[in-house]
DRENNU-909610 format. One record per residue: x, z, y of N, C-alpha, C in turn; residue in one letter. Coordinates in steps of 0.001 Angstrom, whole numbers, padded with zeros to 6 digits, always signed. Layout:
<atoms>
XZYXZYXZYA/...
</atoms>
This chain:
<atoms>
-019577+021530+026646-018903+021588+025271-018191+023199+025114M/-018325+023515+024033-017722+024907+023762-016265+024777+023120E/-015524+025837+023341-014022+025509+023005-013807+025234+021510S/-014795+025799+020656-014725+025541+019127-014884+024016+018933N/-016027+023447+019748-016303+022095+019538-014885+021320+019975D/-014303+021567+020943-013119+020821+021427-012057+021094+020410A/-011933+022166+019947-010946+022419+018806-011168+021517+017842I/-012327+021385+017184-012823+020667+016196-012345+019254+016352S/-012704+018567+017436-012266+017254+017886-010871+017094+017885A/-010082+018033+018420-008803+017778+018601-008025+017868+017283F/-008585+018839+016234-007856+018893+014965-008247+017639+014327A/-009461+017041+014406-009696+015865+013572-008754+014693+014097A/-008369+014500+015341-007740+013545+015934-006385+013652+015631L/-005788+014988+015382-004379+015307+015236-003728+014996+013965A/-004123+013864+013598-003419+013283+012406-003336+011684+012630Q/-002418+010956+012340-002111+009686+012713-003069+008658+012353E/-003388+008625+011044-004437+007652+010534-005841+007923+011180T/-006358+009233+011410-007598+009399+011901-007499+009002+013326R/-006452+009251+013888-006425+008817+015509-006500+007276+015528L/-005857+006659+014645-005983+005021+014485-007206+004806+014266A/-008036+005465+013506-009435+005096+013063-010400+005214+014141V/-010067+006366+014873-011231+006559+015913-010946+005497+017120F/-009510+005228+017346-009161+004343+018348-009779+002803+017875R/-009677+002525+016710-010204+001172+016237-011879+001137+016325A/-012512+002321+016266-013923+002330+016251-014390+002370+017777L/-013613+002858+018569-013816+002859+019967-013748+001524+020567V/-012835+000635+020073-012638-000787+020380-013726-001590+019792R/-014312-001129+018837-015355-002022+018039-016668-001694+018571A/-016871-000650+019897-018255-000366+020218-018698-001694+020842E/-020100-001723+020823-021160-000981+020104-021252-001318+018669P/-020759-002293+018249-021251-002990+016863-020757-002021+015729A/-019435-001562+015802-019019-000533+014731-018239-001568+013618G/-017876-000929+012709-017008-001449+011616-017323-000982+010310I/-017453-001796+009202-018016-001313+007983-016740-000403+007462A/-016872+000408+006756-015738+001184+006289-014838+000312+005429A/-015174-000471+004509-014185-001354+003827-013512-002202+004804G/-013916-002705+005776-013161-003587+006673-012250-002655+007455D/-012444-001500+007949-011875-000583+008459-010624-000267+007815L/-010827+000005+006474-009878+000362+005421-008730-000776+005324A/-009331-001821+005298-008340-003087+005017-007534-003382+006441R/-008364-003306+007505-007516-003423+008650-006522-002435+009121D/-006622-001390+008645-005563-000453+008952-004618-000117+007662L/-004901-000703+006676-004051-000637+005281-004046+000692+004886G/-005472+001207+004790-005489+002559+004098-006395+002620+002873V/-006147+003046+001859-006988+002986+000565-008504+003432+001004P/-009239+002876+000217-010775+003172+000747-011072+004617+000494A/-010655+005431-000592-011007+006693-000696-010384+007545+000139N/-009112+007321+000641-008300+007958+001737-009228+007624+003009T/-009540+006363+003310-010339+006132+004495-011645+007116+004522M/-012344+007175+003389-013652+007764+003334-013401+009321+003649S/-012163+009915+003404-011937+011384+003669-011590+011386+005065A/-010904+010466+005645-010482+010635+007090-011890+010495+007894H/-012728+009574+007485-013950+009377+008296-014962+010462+008114L/-014859+011225+006998-015702+012423+006820-015063+013581+007825S/-013760+013632+007959-013387+014601+008937-013821+014233+010444V/-013757+013238+010693-014059+012546+011911-015542+012790+012226L/-016343+012614+011207-017991+012874+011218-018173+014217+011534A/-017381+015134+010644-017665+016388+010870-017379+017127+012320R/-016447+016328+012903-016162+016817+014314-017069+016155+015253A/-017988+015414+014934-018896+014812+015695-018313+013527+016389G/-017155+012894+016070-016621+011923+016657-016933+010485+016309L/-017516+010591+014923-018193+009256+014466-019430+009404+013770V/-020270+008095+013797-021546+008276+013009-021622+007178+012192S/-022569+007142+011333-022488+005977+010288-023948+005644+010045S/-024226+004349+009600-025553+003894+009237-025131+003066+008033R/-026323+002785+007261-026233+002025+006124-026845+000522+006486R/-025901-000487+006087-026309-001877+006445-026166-002626+005254D/-027426-002601+004290-027394-003380+003099-026373-002472+002197S/-025244-003039+001822-024477-002285+000884-023300-001837+001510R/-023118-001867+002959-021895-001519+003581-022549-000203+004479S/-021510+000528+004683-021703+001755+005822-020885+001410+006930I/-021632+001310+007975-021108+000893+009317-020814+002237+010163I/-019523+002321+010476-019234+003560+011366-019001+003036+012810Y/-019274+004133+013602-019118+003857+015041-018651+005192+015625R/-017992+004787+016774-017351+006085+017585-018558+006583+018289A/-018486+008045+018445-019484+008759+019092-018909+008853+020661E/-019447+007661+021430-018816+007808+022841-019072+009004+023558I/-020192+009498+023506-020900+010738+023984-019916+011836+023780T/-019631+012004+022478-018623+013037+022117-017297+012877+022758R/-016760+011678+022850-015638+011237+023443-015655+011794+024893L/-016862+011324+025632-016877+011768+027114-016898+013188+027240R/-017609+013960+026312-017684+015430+026271-016299+016113+026095E/-015380+015437+025314-013986+015927+025051-013149+015817+026350V/-013335+014541+026815-012476+014203+028120-012988+015155+029276I/-014274+015370+029317-014825+016132+030605-014420+017703+030206V/-014380+018142+029105-013701+019455+028769-012359+019701+029143F/-011569+018573+028968-010333+018731+029233-009961+018622+030725L/-010820+017917+031454-010514+017614+032848-011497+018433+033834A/-012323+019389+033286-013422+019977+033964-012737+020870+035165A/-011746+021400+035052-011140+022156+036062-009966+021388+036741D/-009899+020194+036715-008997+019292+037346-008697+019501+038489C/-007438+019777+038928-006991+019996+040268-007719+020843+041117C/-008431+021852+040702-009004+022661+041441-010126+022265+042174G/-010749+021039+041832-011835+020476+042439-011523+019432+043356G/-010148+019142+043652-009666+018248+044642-009763+016928+044187N/-010653+016095+044484-011104+014911+044072-009834+013783+044300A/-009158+014029+045259-007838+013259+045625-006874+013419+044384D/-006688+014581+043895-005755+014745+042937-006265+014176+041612L/-007652+014264+041453-008091+013751+040220-008379+012223+040170C/-008208+011569+041175-008543+010167+041465-007541+009372+040581A/-006338+009578+040240-005399+008818+039355-005869+008781+037814P/-006474+009995+037434-006936+010161+036152-008359+009403+036018L/-009044+009404+037023-010332+008370+036869-009878+006986+036930V/-009049+006670+037726-008547+005317+037880-007922+004889+036476A/-007219+005674+035941-006721+005299+034481-007669+005132+033414D/-008816+005613+033570-009878+005441+032608-010713+004164+032781L/-010801+003755+034068-011647+002591+034525-011377+001402+033886M/-010021+000944+033632-009828-000329+033180-010638-000795+031750P/-010888+000310+031061-011821+000074+029793-013287-000372+030259C/-013553-000095+031342-014989-000382+031782-015194-001495+032731C/-014101-002413+032784-014067-003552+033781-015589-004395+033511D/-016105-004641+034320-017427-005452+034376-017316-006687+033487E/-016074-007425+033701-015984-008646+033001-016066-008623+031439E/-015476-007451+031002-015379-007230+029476-016915-007142+029097R/-017930-006510+029712-019232-006423+029293-020148-007674+029372F/-019471-008746+030008-020318-009903+030241-019490-011082+029716H/-018578-010938+028919-017793-012119+028462-018431-012528+027127A/
</atoms>
């Protein structure tokens, strides 16, 4: 990831509603959420939600697909991984023991039981 790509992602997430939107989309993976449902769930007007989703999409953090009359939005997990790796690429000078707590903090989201429930 280039610095400018990371800056774009950070700028998109540096706003309270957009951060909440992105986190909601991450929780909704892999199904995604219809834009209208997302707006209702977060208490954001539809036109405002559209603007926030556009900013996130330009940063490569979300994608969309049409499903009948709805637009379903999904978090771009690959992009999230790229941002996290960008931040941690030089973690602790390559000392794996020092980076272990960071990796451990990321692992609860990937608990095997969640995927088989």
